N, C-alpha and C positions, 0 to 999 in steps of 0.2 A: 334442446339438450339431447344428446345421443342416448338411446335406450335400447336394451336387449330384452328378449323374452327367453327366460330359462325354464326348461321343462325337465322334471325328474320323473322317470317311470320305473317303479319297482313293483313287487307283487302285492304290496299293501294299498298303494294309492298312486294317483297321478297328481303332481304338484306343479303349478306354473306361477312364475313371478315376473313382474316387470321391474327391470333394474336400470337405473340411470347412473351416468358417470359425469362428475363435475369437472373442476379444474384439475390440472396435473397434480398427482400425488394425493388427491382427495379420495376418501373411501367410497366404494360403490354404495348406492342407496337402493334398497328394495322398497318400491313405492306401493306395490300391490301384490298380494299372493292369494291364490285360490287352490284349495285342496279338495279332491274328490276320492273317496275310498272305493276301491274296486270290489264289486260283489264277488263272493266266492261260494262254492257249493260243497257238497259232501266229499267229493273226490277232487284231486288235483288233475287238471286237464289243460294243456297249453292252448288248444284251440278255443276252449271256453274262456281262458284267461285273456286271449287276444280280443275276443268279442267284448268282454267286460271292460278291458282296457280302452277299447275304442269309445265306448260310452263315456267313460270317465275323462278321456282326453278331449272329446268333443265338448263335454260340459265345461271343463276349465278354460278351454280356448274361447268359448262363447262369453264367459265371464271376463276374460282378459280383453277380448274385443270390445265389449261394452264399456269397460273401464277406460280404455284408450280413446274410444269414440266420445264418451261423455267429457273427458278432460281435454279433448282436442289434440290428442297426441298420436293418432293413427299413422300419420306420415313421418313420425320421428323414429319408428322402429324398422330396422333393416335386417337385423340378425336374430336368428333363433338358435339356441344351444339345447340339444337333447342329450341328457345323461341317462344311461341305462345300466341296469344290474342284471344278474342271472334271473331267469333263464334266457333273456333276450341276447345276452352277451356270452360268448364262449371265451375262456381265458386260457392262455398257454404261457408258462414260465420256462425260460431256457437260458443257458449260459453259452456264450460264444468266446472264442479266444483266437489270437494270432500271435506268432512269435518268430523271431529271426535272430540268428547269431550276430548279424550286423545291425546296428541301429538304423531305423527307418523313420521318415518324417510322417507324423500323424496330422496331415493337413485336413481341411474340412471335406475335400473330395474323398480322401481315403476313409475317413470316419463314416461318411454317408454310405459308402459302398460296403464297408465292414459290417454295419448294422443291417443295411437293406438286403444284402445277399443271403442272410441267414434265416429269413422268415418264409413260411409256407402258408398258402391260403387255400382253403377248400374251394372246390369248383363252384359251389352254390353260395359262397360267402364273400364278404369284403372286409378288409382290415379297417377297424375303427381307429386304433392307435397302436403304435409300437413304442412303449415307454421304456427309457433306460433307467433302471432302478439303481444300479450301482456300476461303477467303473474302477478297474484297477489298472495301473500302468507301472510296469516293472515291480509289481508286488505291493504298490501303495494305493490306498483308496483315495481317489481324486474325483473332481468333477470334470465333465467334458471340456469346459472352458479352460481348465488347467492344462489339458493335454494338447489342445489345438496348436499346431505348428511347432510341437516339441519333437525331438528325436527320442525314440523309445525302442526297446528290444521286444517287449511283450505287452499285450493288452488283453484284458478280460472284461466282459460286460455281462450283467444280468438284465434280461429283457422281459417285460410283460407285454405280450402280444394279445390284443383283444379283437375279436371278429364278430360280425353279425351276418346272419343270412340275408342275402340281397332281397329276398321276398319280404322279410320282416321289416327291413329298412324302408323299402318302398311303401309298405303298408302304413307305417307311422308317418312318413313324409307326405303321403297323399292326404291323410287326415289333416295335417297342419296346413298344407298349401290350399286346401279347400276353404280355409278361413282366412289365411294370410298368404295370398298368392304371390307376393313379391319377396317373401322372406328368404334370406340366404341361410340355409340350415346346416349346422355342424353337429355331427354325432360324436359322442364321447362315451367312454366307460366311466362309471362312478368310482371304481376302485382307485385309479391314480389320484383322483381328487381327495379321497379319504386318506391315502398314504401321504399326500402332500401336507395335509393339515397335521398329521401325526409327526412328520419329520420337522415341521415348524416348531413343534413343542419339544421334541426330544433332542433336537440338534444332531450331534454326531454319535449318539448312543446307538449301538448296533443290534440290540436285542429287544424285541417287543412283540406282542400279539395284537391282533385287531379283530373286532367282531362286528359284522353287519347283519342286523336282525330285522327281517321284513315279514310280510304276510305269510308267504308260503315256504320260506327257507331261511336258513342261517348260514353265513359264511364265516369261518374262523380261520384266520391266516397267521402264519408263523414267520417272523422276520428275524433272522439270525445272521450275524457276521456280515451285515450290509446286504443281505440277499433275502428274497422271499423264498422260503424253503417249500412251502406248500399252502394251498388254500383248501380247506375241507368244507364241502357243501353238504348240508344236512337238511332234508325236507321236513323240518320241524319248526316252522315259523310260528308267528303269533296265531294265525288262523287255525293251526292244529290244536291249540288249547281250546279254542271255541268249539271246534268239531268234537273234541273229547267231552266237553261239558254236555253236548247233546247225546253222544253215544253212551255215556255213563248215566243218562237219564236224569241229570241234575237240572237240565233245561230242556224245554220241548223243541226249540228250534234255534237257528243261528242268531236271530234277532234278540230272543230272550237270553241266550247265552252271552251275547255281547254285553247286555245290560248287567247281567250277573257278574261278569268278569270286571267291569268298570267299578261296580259296587265293592267287589273284593279288593281291588287296588286302592279304593278310597277308605277301606276298612269300615264299611257300612253294612256288612252281612251279619246275620245272626250266627251264633257259634256253630250250630250243626252244619249249615250250608257253607260257612267259611271253612270248616274242616274238610268237607267234600271237595271244594274247589282247590284247597291246598294239596290234597292228595293227587288230583289231576296234574297240577303244576309240578309236583315232586316227580311223578312218573315221566313227565315231559322232559324235565331236566336230566333225569337218569338216562333216558333214551339218547339224548344229545351227547351226554358224557361218554356213553359206551360207543357211539358211532365215531366220535372224534378219536377215542383211544384206538379203535379198530383201524381207522384210516391212517393213523400216524405211528402205529407200532413198528412199521417197517424201517423207521429211522433210528439208527443207533445213537445219533446226536441228541435225540429229543429229550429235553427237559423243558417243560412249558415255560415261556418267559414270565418273569415276575409281574410285568405290567401289561394289561390288556386295555386297549383303547376302544371305546364304544361311542357311537353317536347317541346323544341324549334323546330318549323317546318319551319324556315326560313321566307319566305314571308307570310306564313299562320298566323304568329304572328299578323299581321295587322288585320286579321279577329277576331282572338281569343280575342284580346284586346277590341273588341267591344261587347263581350258577356255580356250583361247588367245584367245577374243574378250573375256574378262573382264580387267579391270585388277587393282585391289586387291580381294581377297575378304575379307569380314568375316563370320565364322561366329557366328550366335546359338546359343550352346551351353549346356551344363549349368552351367558356372561362372558364366556371365552370368545365366541365369534363376534360379539359386539365391539371388540378391539379393532376389527378389520372391516366390518360392514355396518352401515347405518340402516335404520328402518323408519318408514313413515310413522308407524306406531307398532306396538307389540302384536296387534292383530295380524300383521303381515309377516310375522316371523315364522320361518320354517327352517329347520336345521339343514335339510338337504339343499335347498336352493341357496341358502346363506353361504355354505361352504363352497358351493359351485360358483357363486358370484365372486367370492374372494379368489378362487382358483383362476377364473377367467381374467380377472384384473391383474393378478400377479404374472400370469403367462404373457399377457399383452405388454406389460411393463418391461419384461426381459427380452421381448422380440424386437 
């Protein structure tokens, strides 16, 4: 049976899963998952993040290799998919358009040139993907398949362009190939995967927000009128709460702070310490709120969408629910994703690789 290795790299952890595909139209099945949390220090430093990511990536790859070896499946894996978030990936959103008084034929060659000619790549980088987020033809929101081989006067498209530094891509690729030297590796950005899941839920609704909350940062995106208007990146991820517990002398070090934070989420702290931790979290939320307001005040259209979609982070949901700048929060969680992905058992569930497995499956079905 054909299998893939899916790897998710963010600033909290490296996650790797083995995914199998059965008969046609069968859901993908995650057979095995390994997670390793990335060490972090007092200050955010990308070079240090790379070093610690390497350790975590090597650890999960070793576990995946051992699983495949023990189950006699080493030769069944040919493809590896790597999904990356900021700061590994740089994002650019832009709108493009073309119009003519006389109708013209929008065949596949024209559409490919229309989209491809509008992107720019930094000299030290490579394009990971150029995703078409929305398309209008003659003023109507349509899909690309609706437009192909039709005569139109005007076309507009909203594009998400994601790039990675060649040096960083080679760095990750080399680590993977050292363990799986015949693997065909495809790099992707995580954001299009996240948006795909949201659009599966909301259908044709045109306004929503999305929140991606990882170790070192938080990304808050605004989607209005079928377009991403902006993505605000705030360096106030989960790790910053842990750092603050140490700097406020509530905990002596990161390890102790991590334990204190977990106890807080489980509501197992005594009243005085619980109050101290809550104050740290309140300050954290207020900093994020102010930064988002600062980065979005330039938009005269801005009224934050009523619905904000968040990947479910287990106990972290309790914190996210208190983010006062959010309205209605909708968590993309295990019960939702189980409609589309099977798991060997719940020990091998991870929301990141689960939504990525579904994205790969859906993409392959339509190609």
